[in-house]
N, C-alpha and C positions, 0 to 999 in steps of 0.2 A: 952638605952631608945630611942625610936623613937620620933623625934620632929615633931610636926604638921606644915605643910606649910600654914595652914589657919591663917588669922589674928585673933587676939583675939576677935574682934567684929563680926566675921562671924556668920550668922544666921544658925540655925539648919534647916533641911528640913521642919519640921512642921511649924516653924516660917516663913520660906520663902513662903510656900504655903498659910499660913494665910495672909501674907503681900500681896500676889497676889490677894487674895479675896477682901481685903480692897481696893486696888487700882482699881480693877475691878468695885466694886459697886460705888466707887467715880466717876469713868469715866462715868458709866451708868447714875448716878444721874445728872452729869453736862450735858450730852447729852440730857437727857430728859428735863432738865430745859431750854435748848436752844429752845425747841418747844413752850414755853409759849409765847403767842402773845404780852402781855404788857411788855414793857421794864422795868418799875419800879418793876413789880412782878418778872421778870427774875433776875434783879439785887439783889433784896431782898433775893430770894431763893439761888442764887449763893453765896452771901456773907454768908448766914446762913450755907450752906453746908461747905464752906471753913473753917469757924470759928469752926464748930463742929469737923471736922476732925483734924484741928490744935490743938484744945483744948485736944483731946484725943490721940495725936500721941505718947506720952511718956508712954502710958499704956503698961504694960508687962504681966499682968495676962491673960492667954490664955482663961479662961472662960469668963472674962469680955469682951475681944475682940470679942469672938464668939457671945456674947449677943448683942454687938453693931453692928456687921455685920447683925445680924437678924433684929435689929431695923432699920438699914439703908435700908435693903431690903423691909421692911414693908412701910417705908416712900416712897420709890421708887414706889412700887406698888400702893400706894394711889395716888401719883402724876400722874402716868400713867392712872389710872381710872378716875381721875378728868379731865385730858386732853381729854380722849376718850368721856366723857360725854359732854364736851364743844365743841367737834367736831374739835379738833386741831390735 
């Protein structure tokens, strides 16, 4: 029998790609939040985003993760539209 050299906790390719999507939308969200002019609003949204991602970091169901990625993209687009309307 062949023994795998991968650690037991290694991600599959699908899980790795999905993780990259999650990290990408998280980074995009934080970058967009930095453009908000009011410090209190920036802090509130940054804390909200961090808490949401931390709260869901143990999720393993691929369909649920895909749904949350879609919701995060929707929040990101809404934030970008609001910033564009505000002229930021």
